[in-house]
C-alpha positions in Angstrom: 178.6 -22.6 -40.2 179.9 -21.5 -43.7 176.9 -19.7 -45.2 178.3 -20.0 -48.7 179.1 -23.7 -48.8 175.9 -24.2 -50.8 174.9 -27.3 -48.8 171.2 -27.6 -48.2 171.0 -29.2 -44.7 168.3 -28.8 -42.1 170.3 -26.2 -40.4 170.8 -24.1 -43.6 167.1 -24.3 -44.2 166.4 -22.8 -40.8 169.0 -20.1 -41.5 167.2 -19.4 -44.8 164.0 -18.9 -42.7 165.9 -16.4 -40.6 166.8 -14.2 -43.5 164.7 -11.8 -45.5 162.8 -12.5 -48.6 165.6 -10.7 -50.3 168.5 -12.6 -48.8 167.0 -15.9 -47.6 165.2 -16.8 -50.9 168.0 -15.6 -53.2 170.6 -17.6 -51.2 168.5 -20.7 -51.0 167.9 -20.6 -54.8 171.6 -20.0 -55.6 172.4 -23.0 -53.4 169.8 -25.1 -55.0 170.5 -24.1 -58.6 174.3 -24.1 -58.6 175.1 -27.1 -56.4 172.4 -29.6 -57.0 175.0 -32.4 -56.8 175.4 -31.6 -53.1 171.8 -32.0 -52.2 171.1 -35.0 -50.0 167.6 -36.5 -50.2 167.1 -38.7 -47.2 163.7 -40.1 -48.3 161.7 -40.9 -51.4 159.7 -37.8 -52.3 157.5 -36.5 -55.1 159.8 -35.9 -58.0 159.5 -34.9 -61.6 161.0 -32.6 -64.2 158.0 -30.2 -63.8 157.6 -30.4 -60.0 159.1 -27.7 -57.7 161.6 -28.9 -55.2 159.5 -30.0 -52.3 161.0 -27.8 -49.6 160.4 -24.7 -51.7 157.0 -25.7 -53.1 155.4 -25.8 -49.7 157.9 -23.6 -47.7 159.5 -26.2 -45.5 160.9 -24.7 -42.3 159.4 -21.3 -43.1 157.3 -19.5 -40.4 155.0 -18.1 -43.0 153.0 -19.5 -45.9 155.7 -19.5 -48.6 155.2 -20.9 -52.1 157.4 -21.1 -55.2 157.7 -21.6 -58.9 161.1 -23.1 -59.6 163.3 -23.3 -62.7 161.8 -26.4 -64.4 158.3 -25.0 -64.2 159.5 -21.6 -65.5 161.1 -23.3 -68.5 157.7 -24.9 -69.3 156.0 -21.5 -69.6 155.5 -19.7 -72.9 158.7 -18.1 -74.0 158.9 -14.5 -73.0 156.0 -14.3 -70.5 155.7 -11.4 -68.2 157.2 -11.6 -64.7 153.8 -11.0 -63.2 152.2 -13.9 -65.2 154.7 -16.2 -63.5 152.7 -15.7 -60.3 149.3 -16.9 -61.6 149.9 -20.5 -60.6 150.5 -19.7 -56.9 147.7 -20.0 -54.4 145.8 -16.8 -53.6 147.3 -14.8 -56.5 144.6 -13.5 -58.9 146.8 -12.3 -61.8 145.2 -10.7 -64.9 147.3 -9.7 -67.8 146.6 -8.6 -71.4 147.7 -11.0 -74.1 149.2 -14.5 -73.8 152.6 -13.1 -72.7 151.2 -10.3 -70.5 153.6 -7.6 -71.8 151.1 -4.8 -72.1 151.9 -2.6 -69.0 148.5 -1.0 -68.7 146.6 -4.3 -68.7 148.0 -5.9 -65.6 146.4 -6.4 -62.2 147.2 -8.6 -59.2 145.1 -9.3 -56.2 146.2 -11.3 -53.2 144.4 -11.4 -49.9 143.4 -7.8 -49.2 146.1 -6.3 -51.4 146.6 -5.3 -55.0 149.7 -4.8 -57.2 150.7 -1.4 -55.8 150.7 -2.9 -52.2 153.1 -5.8 -53.0 156.8 -5.8 -52.8 159.2 -7.2 -55.5 162.8 -8.2 -55.1 165.3 -9.3 -57.8 168.5 -10.9 -56.6 168.4 -8.9 -53.4 167.5 -5.6 -55.1 164.2 -4.0 -54.1 162.2 -3.1 -57.2 160.4 0.0 -55.9 157.0 0.9 -57.2 155.1 -1.2 -59.8 153.6 1.9 -61.5 153.9 1.9 -65.3 154.6 5.7 -65.0 157.9 6.1 -63.2 158.0 2.8 -61.5 160.2 -0.3 -61.7 157.7 -3.2 -62.5 159.3 -6.6 -62.3 158.4 -7.6 -65.8 160.8 -5.1 -67.3 163.8 -6.8 -65.6 163.5 -10.6 -66.1 163.6 -13.3 -68.8 162.2 -16.6 -67.7 165.2 -18.5 -69.2 167.5 -16.9 -66.6 165.3 -17.3 -63.6 166.0 -20.0 -61.0 162.8 -19.4 -59.0 160.0 -17.1 -58.1 159.2 -17.4 -54.4 156.3 -15.6 -52.9 154.9 -15.0 -49.4 151.2 -14.0 -49.9 150.8 -11.9 -46.9 152.7 -12.3 -43.6 155.7 -10.2 -44.5 159.2 -10.2 -43.1 160.9 -7.4 -41.2 164.0 -7.6 -43.5 162.2 -7.4 -46.8 163.4 -4.2 -48.5 160.2 -2.5 -49.6 158.2 0.6 -48.9 155.2 -0.6 -50.8 154.6 -4.0 -49.4 151.8 -4.4 -46.8 152.7 -8.1 -46.5 153.1 -9.8 -49.9 156.6 -10.2 -51.2 157.7 -11.9 -54.4 161.4 -12.7 -54.7 162.8 -13.4 -58.2 166.2 -15.1 -58.3 168.3 -15.5 -61.4 170.8 -18.4 -61.9 174.5 -17.9 -61.4 176.9 -18.4 -64.3 177.7 -22.0 -65.2 181.0 -23.7 -64.3 181.1 -25.0 -67.9 181.6 -22.9 -71.1 178.6 -23.1 -73.4 175.3 -21.4 -74.0 171.7 -21.7 -75.1 169.8 -20.6 -78.2 166.0 -20.6 -78.5 163.7 -19.6 -81.3 160.0 -19.1 -80.8 157.2 -18.5 -83.4 153.5 -18.2 -82.7 150.2 -16.6 -83.3 149.9 -12.8 -83.9 153.2 -13.1 -85.9 155.2 -13.7 -82.8 158.9 -14.1 -83.3 161.2 -14.4 -80.4 164.9 -15.3 -80.1 166.9 -15.9 -77.0 170.7 -16.3 -77.0 172.9 -16.9 -73.9 176.7 -17.3 -73.8 178.6 -18.7 -70.7 182.3 -18.2 -70.1 182.6 -21.1 -67.8 184.7 -20.9 -64.7 188.2 -19.5 -65.2 190.0 -19.5 -61.9 187.4 -17.9 -59.6 185.7 -16.0 -62.4 182.6 -16.9 -64.4 180.0 -14.9 -66.4 177.2 -15.0 -68.8 175.5 -12.6 -71.3 172.0 -13.1 -72.8 169.8 -11.2 -75.2 166.2 -11.8 -76.2 164.2 -10.1 -78.9 160.4 -10.3 -79.0 158.3 -9.0 -81.9 154.6 -9.5 -82.1 151.4 -8.0 -83.4 148.8 -7.0 -80.8 146.1 -9.6 -80.6 143.3 -7.1 -81.3 143.6 -4.0 -83.4 146.6 -2.7 -85.3 150.0 -2.2 -83.7 153.0 -4.2 -82.5 155.1 -5.1 -79.5 158.9 -4.8 -79.8 161.0 -5.8 -76.8 164.8 -6.1 -76.7 166.1 -7.4 -73.3 169.7 -7.9 -72.2 171.0 -9.6 -69.0 174.6 -10.1 -67.9 176.1 -11.4 -64.7 179.8 -11.7 -63.6 180.8 -13.7 -60.5 184.2 -13.8 -58.9 184.8 -16.2 -55.9 187.8 -15.9 -53.7 189.0 -17.1 -50.4 186.9 -19.7 -48.8 183.6 -17.9 -48.8 183.9 -14.4 -50.4 182.4 -13.4 -53.7 181.9 -10.3 -55.8 179.0 -10.3 -58.2 178.0 -7.7 -60.8 174.8 -7.6 -62.9 173.3 -5.7 -65.7 169.7 -5.6 -67.0 168.7 -3.5 -70.0 165.2 -3.4 -71.4 164.1 -1.5 -74.5 160.4 -1.7 -74.9 158.0 -0.3 -77.5 154.3 -1.1 -78.0 151.0 0.4 -79.1 148.0 0.8 -76.9 144.8 -1.2 -77.2 141.5 0.2 -75.9 139.3 -0.7 -73.0 135.6 -0.3 -73.4 132.1 -1.0 -71.9 130.9 -4.6 -72.0 128.5 -3.9 -74.8 131.3 -2.9 -77.2 133.0 -6.3 -76.8 129.7 -8.1 -77.1 129.4 -6.6 -80.6 133.1 -6.9 -81.5 135.3 -9.0 -79.3 138.4 -7.9 -81.2 137.7 -4.2 -80.9 140.8 -2.1 -81.3 142.0 1.3 -82.4 141.7 2.2 -86.1 144.4 1.2 -88.6 143.9 4.3 -90.7 142.4 7.8 -90.4 138.7 7.8 -91.1 137.6 9.8 -94.1 135.1 11.8 -92.1 138.0 13.3 -90.1 139.6 15.1 -93.0 138.3 18.6 -93.6 139.3 21.1 -96.2 142.8 22.4 -95.6 143.0 26.1 -95.0 144.9 28.2 -97.4 146.7 30.1 -94.7 147.6 29.3 -91.1 147.7 32.9 -89.8 149.1 32.5 -86.3 150.0 35.6 -84.4 153.1 35.8 -82.3 151.0 35.4 -79.2 149.6 32.1 -80.6 146.2 33.5 -81.5 144.7 33.4 -85.0 143.1 36.1 -87.1 139.3 35.8 -87.9 138.3 32.7 -89.8 141.7 32.1 -91.5 142.1 28.8 -89.6 140.0 25.7 -89.9 141.0 22.6 -87.9 141.3 19.5 -90.0 140.4 16.8 -87.4 137.1 17.4 -85.6 135.1 14.2 -86.2 134.0 11.8 -83.4 136.5 9.0 -84.4 139.4 11.3 -85.1 141.3 10.3 -81.9 141.0 6.6 -82.6 144.0 6.3 -84.9 146.5 3.7 -83.5 149.7 5.6 -84.4 148.8 8.2 -81.8 148.8 5.8 -78.9 152.2 4.4 -78.1 154.4 3.5 -75.1 158.2 3.6 -75.0 160.4 2.6 -72.1 164.2 2.3 -71.9 165.4 1.0 -68.5 168.8 -0.1 -67.1 169.6 -1.7 -63.8 173.1 -2.2 -62.5 174.2 -3.9 -59.3 177.4 -4.8 -57.4 177.4 -7.3 -54.5 180.0 -8.4 -52.1 179.6 -11.1 -49.5 181.3 -13.6 -47.4 182.3 -14.7 -43.8 183.9 -12.0 -41.7 184.6 -14.6 -39.0 183.6 -18.1 -38.1 180.3 -16.8 -36.7 179.7 -13.6 -38.6 178.8 -13.2 -42.3 178.0 -10.1 -44.5 176.4 -9.4 -47.8 176.0 -5.9 -49.3 174.4 -4.9 -52.6 174.6 -1.5 -54.3 172.3 -0.8 -57.2 171.7 1.9 -59.7 168.7 2.2 -62.0 168.3 4.6 -65.0 164.7 4.9 -66.2 163.6 6.8 -69.3 160.5 6.8 -71.6 157.4 8.4 -72.7 153.8 7.7 -73.7 151.6 9.3 -76.3 147.8 9.7 -76.4 145.8 12.1 -78.6 143.5 14.9 -77.5 140.5 16.3 -79.3 140.5 19.7 -80.9 137.5 20.9 -78.8 139.0 19.7 -75.5 142.4 21.3 -76.3 140.8 24.5 -77.5 139.1 25.2 -74.1 142.3 24.6 -72.1 144.3 26.6 -74.6 142.0 29.6 -74.3 142.4 29.6 -70.5 146.2 29.3 -70.6 146.5 32.0 -73.2 144.4 34.3 -71.0 146.8 33.5 -68.1 149.7 34.6 -70.3 151.3 31.2 -71.0 153.3 30.7 -74.2 150.8 28.4 -75.9 150.0 28.1 -79.6 146.5 27.7 -81.0 145.6 24.0 -81.6 145.7 22.9 -85.3 143.5 19.7 -85.0 144.1 16.5 -83.1 146.9 17.1 -80.6 149.9 14.9 -79.8 149.6 14.2 -76.1 153.1 13.6 -74.8 153.8 12.3 -71.3 157.5 12.0 -70.4 158.7 9.7 -67.6 162.2 9.2 -66.3 164.5 9.2 -63.4 167.3 7.7 -61.3 166.9 5.2 -58.5 169.9 4.1 -56.5 170.6 2.5 -53.1 172.2 -0.2 -51.1 171.2 -3.2 -49.0 173.5 -4.5 -46.3 172.8 -7.6 -44.1 174.9 -9.1 -41.3 174.2 -12.6 -39.8 175.7 -13.7 -36.5 175.5 -17.2 -35.0 175.4 -17.4 -31.3 174.6 -20.8 -29.9 171.0 -21.5 -30.7 170.5 -18.1 -32.1 170.9 -16.8 -35.6 170.8 -13.0 -35.4 170.4 -11.0 -38.6 170.4 -7.2 -38.9 170.6 -4.8 -41.7 169.9 -1.6 -43.4 168.3 -0.5 -46.7 168.8 3.0 -48.0 167.4 4.3 -51.4 167.0 7.6 -53.2 164.4 7.6 -56.0 164.1 10.7 -58.2 161.4 10.8 -60.8 160.4 13.5 -63.3 157.1 13.6 -65.2 156.1 16.0 -68.0 152.7 16.2 -69.7 151.7 18.6 -72.5 149.9 18.7 -75.8 151.8 19.5 -79.0 150.5 20.5 -82.5 151.1 18.3 -85.5 151.6 19.5 -89.0 148.3 20.4 -90.7 146.5 19.3 -87.6 146.7 15.7 -88.9 147.1 12.7 -86.6 149.8 11.4 -89.0 151.4 14.8 -89.4 154.9 15.7 -88.3 155.2 16.6 -84.6 155.7 20.4 -84.1 157.7 20.3 -80.9 157.9 24.1 -80.7 154.1 24.5 -80.7 152.7 23.6 -77.3 148.9 23.8 -77.3 148.7 23.5 -73.5 150.7 22.4 -70.5 149.6 20.0 -67.8 152.4 18.7 -65.7 156.2 19.2 -65.2 157.4 18.1 -61.7 160.0 16.0 -60.0 159.1 13.7 -57.1 161.7 12.3 -54.7 161.5 9.4 -52.3 164.3 9.0 -49.7 163.9 5.7 -47.9 165.7 4.2 -44.9 164.9 0.8 -43.3 166.6 -0.8 -40.4 165.8 -4.3 -39.0 167.0 -6.8 -36.5 165.7 -10.4 -36.1 166.6 -13.4 -34.0 165.9 -16.9 -35.1 166.1 -19.3 -32.2 166.4 -23.1 -32.6 164.9 -25.0 -29.8 164.0 -28.6 -28.8 166.8 -30.2 -30.9 165.9 -28.0 -33.9 162.3 -29.2 -33.9 161.1 -25.7 -33.0 162.2 -22.5 -34.6 161.1 -19.2 -33.2 161.6 -15.9 -35.1 161.3 -12.5 -33.4 162.1 -9.3 -35.2 161.3 -5.6 -35.6 162.0 -3.0 -38.3 162.0 0.8 -38.7 160.8 2.3 -41.9 161.0 6.0 -42.9 160.2 7.6 -46.3 160.7 11.3 -46.9 158.7 12.3 -49.9 158.6 15.6 -51.9 157.2 16.9 -55.1 158.4 20.1 -56.8 157.1 21.8 -59.9 153.8 22.1 -61.8 151.5 19.4 -60.5 148.5 19.9 -62.7 146.4 22.5 -64.6 145.7 24.7 -61.5 149.4 25.3 -61.0 149.4 26.8 -64.6 146.1 28.7 -64.5 142.8 28.9 -62.7 139.7 30.0 -64.7 141.9 31.8 -67.2 143.8 33.7 -64.4 147.1 33.1 -62.7 147.5 29.6 -61.2 149.3 28.6 -58.0 152.6 28.5 -59.8 155.2 25.8 -59.3 154.8 24.2 -55.9 157.0 22.4 -53.5 155.3 19.9 -51.1 156.9 17.4 -48.8 155.6 14.7 -46.4 157.2 12.3 -44.0 156.0 8.7 -43.6 157.5 6.7 -40.8 156.9 3.9 -38.3 159.8 3.0 -36.2 158.3 -0.1 -34.5 157.0 -2.8 -36.9 157.2 -6.1 -35.1 156.9 -9.7 -36.4 156.9 -13.0 -34.7 156.8 -16.5 -36.2 157.1 -20.1 -35.2 157.5 -23.4 -37.0 157.3 -26.7 -35.2 158.3 -30.1 -36.7 155.8 -32.7 -35.6 158.1 -35.3 -37.2 160.3 -35.6 -40.3 157.3 -35.2 -42.6 155.0 -32.7 -40.9 155.2 -29.1 -39.7 152.9 -26.5 -38.2 153.6 -22.8 -38.4 152.2 -19.5 -37.3 153.1 -15.8 -37.7 152.1 -12.3 -37.0 153.4 -9.1 -38.6 152.7 -5.4 -38.7 153.4 -3.6 -42.0 153.5 0.0 -43.1 153.7 1.5 -46.6 153.8 4.7 -48.5 150.3 5.5 -49.7 149.4 3.7 -52.9 149.6 6.0 -55.9 151.5 8.7 -54.0 152.3 10.8 -57.1 148.8 10.6 -58.3 147.6 11.9 -55.0 150.1 14.8 -54.6 150.0 15.9 -58.2 146.3 16.8 -58.1 146.5 20.5 -57.7 142.9 21.0 -56.4 144.0 23.3 -53.7 147.3 24.6 -52.3 147.0 22.9 -49.0 145.4 19.5 -49.9 145.4 17.1 -46.9 148.3 14.8 -46.7 147.2 11.1 -46.9 148.2 8.8 -44.1 150.5 5.9 -44.6 148.8 2.5 -45.1 148.9 0.0 -42.3 148.2 -3.7 -42.0 148.2 -6.5 -39.5 148.7 -10.0 -40.9 148.0 -13.3 -39.1 148.7 -16.8 -40.4 148.5 -20.3 -39.1 149.1 -23.4 -41.2 150.2 -27.0 -41.7 152.5 -28.6 -44.3 153.4 -32.2 -45.0 155.9 -33.9 -47.3 155.0 -37.5 -48.1 156.3 -40.1 -50.6 153.3 -39.7 -52.9 152.2 -36.1 -52.2 153.2 -32.8 -50.6 150.8 -30.1 -49.4 150.5 -26.9 -47.4 147.4 -25.2 -46.0 147.2 -21.8 -44.4 144.5 -19.8 -42.7 144.9 -16.0 -42.7 143.4 -12.9 -41.4 144.4 -9.4 -42.5 143.3 -6.0 -41.1 144.1 -3.0 -43.3 143.9 0.6 -42.1 144.1 3.9 -43.9 143.5 2.1 -47.2 143.6 4.1 -50.4 141.4 2.6 -53.1 142.0 3.2 -56.7 139.0 4.2 -58.7 138.7 5.6 -62.3 137.1 8.3 -64.3 136.8 8.4 -68.1 139.3 11.0 -69.5 137.3 13.1 -72.0 140.2 13.6 -74.3 141.2 9.9 -74.7 138.0 8.1 -73.9 139.9 5.8 -71.6 139.9 5.3 -67.8 142.2 7.4 -65.7 142.9 6.5 -62.1 142.6 8.4 -58.9 142.6 7.4 -55.2 140.0 7.5 -52.4 140.5 7.0 -48.7 138.3 4.1 -47.8 139.3 3.7 -44.1 139.7 0.1 -43.0 139.1 -3.2 -44.7 139.7 -6.8 -43.8 140.2 -10.2 -45.4 140.2 -13.7 -44.1 140.4 -17.1 -45.8 142.3 -20.3 -46.5 145.0 -21.2 -49.1 145.9 -24.8 -50.2 148.7 -26.0 -52.4 149.9 -29.4 -53.2 151.2 -32.1 -55.6 149.9 -35.7 -55.8 152.0 -38.4 -57.6 150.3 -41.7 -57.0 152.3 -44.9 -57.2 149.5 -46.6 -59.1 150.5 -44.7 -62.2 154.2 -45.5 -61.7 154.7 -41.9 -60.8 154.4 -41.0 -64.5 151.3 -39.1 -63.9 151.0 -36.3 -61.3 148.5 -33.7 -60.3 149.0 -30.2 -58.9 146.5 -27.9 -57.4 146.2 -24.5 -55.7 142.9 -23.5 -54.1 142.1 -20.4 -52.2 139.0 -18.9 -50.6 138.9 -15.4 -49.2 136.3 -12.9 -48.0 137.6 -9.3 -48.4 135.3 -6.5 -47.3 135.1 -2.9 -46.3 135.1 -2.4 -42.5 134.4 1.3 -42.9 132.1 2.5 -45.7 133.1 5.5 -47.8 131.0 7.6 -50.2 128.1 5.5 -51.5 129.9 2.3 -50.6 128.5 0.7 -47.4 130.5 -1.1 -44.8 130.5 -4.9 -45.4 130.8 -4.5 -49.2 133.2 -6.8 -51.0 136.4 -5.3 -52.2 136.5 -4.5 -55.9 138.1 -7.1 -58.2 138.4 -9.6 -55.3 136.9 -13.0 -56.3 136.1 -15.3 -53.4 137.3 -18.5 -55.0 140.5 -19.1 -57.1 141.6 -22.5 -58.4 144.5 -23.6 -60.5 145.0 -27.3 -61.2 147.0 -29.4 -63.7 147.7 -32.9 -64.8 151.2 -33.7 -66.0 152.2 -36.9 -67.9 155.9 -37.8 -67.9 156.4 -41.4 -69.2 160.0 -41.0 -70.3 163.0 -38.7 -69.7 162.3 -37.0 -73.0 158.5 -36.4 -73.0 156.4 -34.1 -70.8 152.8 -33.1 -71.4 150.6 -30.9 -69.2 147.0 -29.6 -69.2 146.1 -27.0 -66.6 143.0 -24.9 -65.7 142.4 -21.7 -63.8 139.0 -20.8 -62.3 138.1 -17.3 -61.2 134.8 -16.9 -59.4 132.5 -13.9 -60.0 133.6 -10.6 -58.5 132.4 -7.0 -58.3 134.3 -4.3 -60.1 133.2 -1.5 -57.8 133.1 -1.1 -54.0 129.3 -0.9 -53.8 128.6 -4.3 -55.3 126.7 -2.8 -58.2 128.8 -4.0 -61.1 129.6 -7.7 -61.3 131.8 -9.8 -63.6 130.9 -13.4 -64.3 133.1 -16.3 -63.2 135.2 -18.1 -65.9 137.6 -20.9 -66.4 140.6 -20.8 -68.8 142.6 -23.9 -69.9 146.2 -24.0 -71.1 148.5 -26.9 -72.2 152.1 -27.6 -73.2 154.0 -30.5 -74.8 157.8 -30.7 -74.3 160.0 -33.2 -76.2 163.8 -33.3 -75.6 166.6 -34.9 -73.7 168.0 -38.4 -73.8 166.1 -40.5 -76.4 166.5 -43.5 -78.7 164.9 -42.1 -81.8 167.8 -39.9 -83.1 166.9 -36.5 -81.9 170.1 -34.7 -80.5 170.1 -34.9 -76.7 170.8 -31.2 -76.4 167.7 -30.1 -78.4 164.1 -29.7 -77.2 160.9 -28.7 -78.8 158.0 -27.2 -76.8 154.5 -26.3 -77.8 152.4 -24.0 -75.6 148.7 -23.3 -76.0 147.0 -20.5 -74.0 143.2 -20.4 -73.7 142.9 -23.8 -75.3 139.1 -23.7 -75.7 139.1 -20.1 -77.0 137.1 -18.7 -74.1 135.7 -15.3 -74.7 135.2 -13.4 -71.4 135.9 -10.0 -69.9 138.9 -10.7 -67.6 140.2 -7.2 -66.6 138.1 -4.5 -65.0 138.8 -0.8 -64.2 137.4 -0.3 -60.8 134.6 2.1 -60.4 133.6 2.0 -64.1 132.0 -0.4 -66.6 135.2 -0.4 -68.7 136.9 -3.7 -69.3 139.6 -5.6 -71.2 138.9 -9.0 -72.7 140.8 -12.3 -72.4 143.1 -13.1 -75.3 141.8 -15.8 -77.7 143.5 -19.2 -78.2 147.2 -18.5 -78.7 149.7 -21.1 -79.9 153.5 -20.8 -79.8 156.3 -23.3 -80.6 159.9 -23.1 -79.3 163.1 -24.8 -80.4 165.9 -24.8 -77.8 169.5 -25.9 -78.2 172.0 -26.2 -75.3 175.7 -26.2 -76.2 
């Protein structure tokens, strides 16, 4: 069979099930998006402009519970939303983001089954995205614009042996962008909204010239923070070029460039937000922070000062709350080159090479008193530090190069579809952290880059990853039964080299350990999976799967860069066993899928937090919590009753899970509920589509109460948030151009005030954004 014929038949759907989340989902989406005219619908099904294609929505022919958000739904979302926020409508995904667009990188959390964001895998057009860390990672939201996405397809927990990820313990989310159009043209969109939001999106298409086609897009997002002073500034570029030759071969090149700047907003105890829900950093320097300027700054060559000649300017309690001293800057580029096609009648190949260049830094202030103590110790140890002048400029640099390739072969042999492949990646990341003086010791003074008040970190960490897999998808009983059997081998060689933390620089004012080199090997060469899907008839299927997964410890750099002692114990790799069984149906008036799951999780590293004395904000660290487990049920479906002439339809996602500690740790007893893991999640919506040019939707998300610690001592209340949109555009009889559309999105419709984000192990929170409205005008040409 020609794998690149873009014909969605029952056999091709089975083949898609045999591929990885990286190759199967991307290919299925490319087929669906670029050759819709070739789809053959053999029966009347649930249809609508804002309904996912049925086979994708409920995972038809997949051996695992697989759910999707497809292009039409994505185009109904608020313009410029985060790639993580796109997951919040899927069953089992508890997604919390800061702001209506979810662009603040330190305000994101995702919980699904027993896993959090750091234990998920993300793939973009076949490219593994690596870690989701804001420091040094490759979080998916830096690399996508929703106007270019064809789909987001997620497997909540069973995993796949061919998924390229060293962080996934089961969950995989695959983001697929559209291919260039065959027709020359483009798209322009302008969005305005609350918090002075202004966003533009422009896309230009070359059309198909011979076998070549390409597009280029640029979006620019500018907004104020919804609480406190400060702004968000994001410029995002995507480009794709495709050349098709021969009967099946193609070459594809892509570029993503993301330039991001924003200001921080603070977390705080619940009592702070009870008094001031819009609590933020200060827009100006408080008067009480300004002391009398010294006449002479008498710094000696060794950085010390003479007598009482120096008086710090900034010493008040609010002097580190000035917003200009809290910023984040990221500049990331991702390049890829892919070649694929049929080597022979039965053998096909697809290979992707990628190269990512990451750069950026973050800034947070440090108090004079905190800096002074560290400065004195480092001065005694002989380091070239300079006496602090006042509030220090806390500079944290992040950057690095990530490069690798993914290669997949697919061979058809009778009833067998055998896939095999390799993923290899080198990820090099450098982090620096130090405190610099500012002119006159003032928070708005010029940065004195040659005056380092103290050093904290300067190291390079390297991850060299190799994954091999082989899988056989066997079609039996006249294609009514598909059996998948596979195994993978995963190895990650990790090293860290340099100054890991304070103790490498000095210990109690004396010599420190000095720059250190540590390495660790994480490997498991036998990670099996087995899955089965059986068609009861043309409408109904049952499925079941089992998979073992292995991952690099969550927060590896945060573990290894704690220089507590020279020979700190190496953490074990995290392991999970995932079981699923489910049923799906595709009827004329509704489609639905239900899955039961059980997950066992060993060597789990739990993120907890302490309050950093210099910033007053939570800072994460990791604890070994032994084993945990989760079990529950997930339901998704769409109902489009004939009684409403199929103009009104309902969608729902409901999940229940019980996620607990099997082994207690510290003061947290066995049986305690996992932190930030609500038992009940519900999303539901009503869509009204009476004509081809009008769509209206109201949706609600319910999150049940949950604990924010592992000892069930701190609890967050349940809450419900409602959103809505109205979309007018397309063929009409009232004079509006057919190529124009207007969309209105409202987030948090009833202006719910609630604490939605929690830092585990503390009583520090972030609040839900208030009602936020945006309007978009889009023109296709």
